[in-house]
N, C-alpha and C positions, 0 to 999 in steps of 0.2 A: 533794622537801622541801616541797611543797605539800599534799602529804595530811597530814603531822604537826600543822597550824595548826591542823585539825579537833578536837581534844583537848586538855584543859586539863592541863595543866601539873599535875605532881604535888604541888608546894610552892603551889598558889593556894588548898589550902584550901579547897574545896569541899564541904560534906557532904552525901552522900548521898540522893537525895532530895530537896533543897531544893529551892522555886519562888524562880527569883531575879527574878521578877514585881515592879516595882515597886521593886526597888533602884534606887539611885542610882547611877552611873558616873560613876568620876576616872578621867579623864586624867591623862596627866606630868605637863602643868600646871592642871587646873583641870575642873572640873566639865563635863558633856557631856551629861545627860539621865538618862534613868531606865530600865531595861528593860521592854521590850514585849511582849518573847516571848524565850525559852532555849530552847537543847536542850543536853543531856548526855549525848545517842546518844555513842558510843565511836563517832570516823572520822567526826560528822557533829556537833559541839557548839558552837553557836554563839550571840550574841547579838542579838534587834535592838530600836537602842536607839533611843527619841523624843527626837528632840535638843531639843521643845520651842522657846523665842524665840531660842538658841545657833541652830542653820540653823533657822528658821522653815519648821514643818510639815513636813519631812524625817524620815527615818530614818536609820540607819546598820545596817550588818552589818556587825558583829563576829566573828571566827572565834576560838573560845575560845583558842585558843594565846595572844594578848593578854592573856589576863588573866592576873594576877600573884597578887591576893590579895582573896580575900571575905573580909566582915567581918558575919558573922549578926547580931551585936549591933547596928551601926550601919547594919545594909542598906543597905550599898554595898561596889560591884565597884570596883577598881582593875586598870586596863589599861596595859601600858609604851608608849603611843602620845603623840604630843603631840596637842593639838585641829588642828592644821595638818595633822599625815599624815590624820586621820581622816576632815579635809572634805574634804582633795584625794585621799582614795580612792575608788573606779570607785562610779558616782551607784548609788544602793540602790531599786529599786520594790516592794515585796514582792509584789502582786501577778506582778510578769513573773519577778524573780528568783530566792523562797526556793527553789525547786526547780528554777533553771537550772545544769548542770552546769558550763557554758559559763563562766556567773558567776562559779562558784566556783572554775575553774580562774584566772579572771584575779585572783578576792580570793585566791585563797590565794596567788597570782606577790605579788603585791602585799604583804602582809601577811607574807612568806615571808623567812626570812633571807638576806642579800642581795639585796632585792625589788630592782627595775630602774626602780621609782614611788616611791624614795624610804621606802620603810614599816619602813622593818627598826626593829628596837628600840632603844628612844632611848639 
């Protein structure tokens, strides 16, 4: 089931070819930052979110499945996790984890349905 977290939900409304860089990211309970990098590649789609002052100096990697809606007019991405769930995810370091399959598996388990780390949908 962890591979499914790396695909956007069909209902997310991602317009083909849209660059989400700079879009604001909204968790279920408030803003968490802005998209710094993203991929819409099938089976490997994700967002790297710069959390700014929320988690000072940190970035988080969110699998595409967490995205429930994209609003291109307001340039906002809405995810179905709380700030606490995102903050408690396995720590992300871009240089170390972006291409690391072991980290991807761990994160996929965390954010997957029925995740043992409390990462299930809200």
